[in-house]
N, C-alpha and C positions, 0 to 999 in steps of 0.2 A: 388837258395840259396846256399851258401858255408859253409860248416861247418867250423866253426873257433871260437876262444875263444871270448867271450864277455866281452871287457875291460870297466873300469870306470863305473861297475855297483856295487851297494851298497846293494839292495835289490832284491829279488825274490818273485814275486806275483803269487801265483797259483790259477788256477780254481779248482774245486772239481770233478764234474761230467765228468767223461771220461779223466780225467787228473790224479787224485789221487785214485779216486773211480770208480772201473768197473761197473758202474751202468747204462749206457745208454741203454743196451737191456732192463732192467725193465722200464725205462722211456717210451721206443717204445711200449712195450706190455701193459703199463697201459693207454697209450692214444689209443691205438688200440681197446682194450677192450671197453673203454668207448664211443668212437666215433661210434663203431660198432653197439651199442645199438640204434642209430638213423639212421642206414644206410650210414654212413660215413666210407670211407677207408683211411688210411694213411700209408704210407711206412716207412721203417726205415729211407730213405734219407729225406722224409718231416720232421721228428723228429730231426734226427741229424744235419741237415743243418741249423736248427734255434734254435739250443740250446743256452741258454742263453737269449732269448728272454721272455719278460713278456708272462706268459701262455694265457692272454686274447687276445693278438695280433694273437698269433698263431692259438688259436682255432678259433677266427673269420675268418681267411684266409682259415683255412679247412672247415668251415661251408659254406662260401661264394662259395667256389669252387664245392661245393655239390649242391648249389642252396637253400641252407637254410638261411634265416635271423636270425642272433644271436639276442636273448634277453637277459635281465640279468638273467632270469629265468632259461633259457636254459644254460646259461653258468655256474650258480651255479649248476646246476644238474649234467652237464657233469664233470665238475671241480671235484665234489664230488666223482662221480663214479670213476674218474681217480685216486685220492687220496685213496680211499678204496682198489682199485686194486693194487696200488703201494705198499701200506702197507702189502697186503697178500703176494706179490710176492717177495719182496725186501729181499735180503741177502747180507750183508756188505762184499764186496770183494774188498781189497785194491790191486792196480796193484803190481805186483812183483818188488822188488827195491824201492819203493815208500818211504817207512819209512827210508830204508838207504841213499836215495838221501837228504831227509831232514835233517837227522844227519849230512851228509857230509857237507851240506851248512851251517849249524848251526854253525858247526866246524871250518869252514874257515871266520867265521865273518860275514855272509851276515844276514841281517834282512829278516824276513818271514812273509808274508801276504797272506790269503785266501780270494778270491774274487769269490763269487757265487752267481747265481739267486736264489738258494734255501733259503727259509726263515732260520732265524738264529735257531729257535727251532728245526727246521728239521736236520740242520747241526749237532747239539748236538746229535740227534738219530742216524744219517746215520754215522758220522765219528767216529772212535774209538778215546777214550780221549787220549790215547797215541800219535796219530796223531795230534789232535787238540791242544796240549799242546805245539807243536813245533812253533806254529805261535804266533808272537808278535801282529797282528793285524788280526780280522776276520770281513769281511764285508759280511752280509747276503743280500738277495734280499729285505727285508724289511728295510733295513739301507739306502737306497737312493731312492728319488722320481723317478729318472730315471735309468733304467737298462740298460744293453747292448742291442742295440750297441753303447748307449752313453757313454762317457768315466768317467761319474760320479763315479762309483764304485772304479775305479782305482786310481782316484785322491783323494778320500776320504781316501783309503789306504795309498796313499802317504802322505797325510797331518798328519794321525795319525802317521805314521812311523817316519815323521819329515826329509824325505829324498825327494828331488826333481824328479820330474818324470823322467828326463833324466838320472837318475841313478837307474831307476828300469828296471827289466826285466819280462815280462809278460810271464806265461807259460799257453797257451790255446790249445783247441783242436777244436773250431769252428769256422766258419767265423765271426759271430758277435762278438764274443770275440776278435778275432785277429783285427777287426775293431776298438772296444772299446778302446784296447791297443794302437793302433796306433794313434787314436784321441787324447789320454792322452799324447802322444809324449813320450811314453816309447818303448823300443825294445821289440820284440815280437818273443818267441819261440813257433812253433806250434808242436804238435804230433799228428802223424798220427794214432791215437788210434779208432777214429769214421768214418772218411772220408777219401777218398784217397787223395795223396798229391797235386793233381790239383785243389783241393777247398782250399788249405791253402797256395797258392803262396804269399798273401800279407804279410805273416810273414817274419822277417828277418832271422830266423833260423827254420830248420825242422829237426825233430828228430821222431825216431820210438816209443820211450817209455820214460817214466818220469825218469827211472833209469840212463838214458844218460845225464839229463840235468847238473849234477856236472862237466861234461867234458867242458862245455861251461865257467864255472865259476872257475878262478884260485883262489888259496888262497890269502887272503887279508891281507895287514899288520896291526897289531893290532893298530897302530895310526890312521887308518882310518875307523876302525869299527864303528858301528852304536852306538852312546854316549846313546842313550835312549831306548835301547833294554831291556826288561824284563829280570830279574835275578831270578825270582820266578817260573820258569817253572820246 
């Protein structure tokens, strides 16, 4: 991957966990605590490598690996424990430079969207209002029937923005999000915030931190800025 300017882009679509919000350690610790209660062990890599996937699918994988047959009752119990643990531990921490990066892209005329596997109500709790207001469109995990690695969340954001996928840049930190962005026929920038670069090779661009994203996106002429951007933010 070569560091270069990303031309022809009108919108930047951000993931939340591990991209804007330094929350992945909390997700790991919550899953670890929940699964430890039934004798199942997970590593940071187990959680980070499958970030963005529907929780049921991840949970079933870990249970099967431990020789445990998942049932609906067991899934509900473990996920409930995981949610309680996450709420107890979680402290909102925005990555340094994230707010300034969003402000810079906004000032340059880019439409902004947030696409996350986290349910919309949880997004409103986890992400500070000052950050949420930067986005023209927010897609939560409960806003689509198929989540990452399917392209559906990114394609829905594209439709709501009124900008074709080929003119969208996705900012992700996990392989499933990268795959979803590529399946949506969007360009993808990976951030090495959760996993080493070797797990992010399918992205078009690789950066170390979200504060570097504006370096990919040059200022855009006013004549080509998104006509349907919200003006009430």
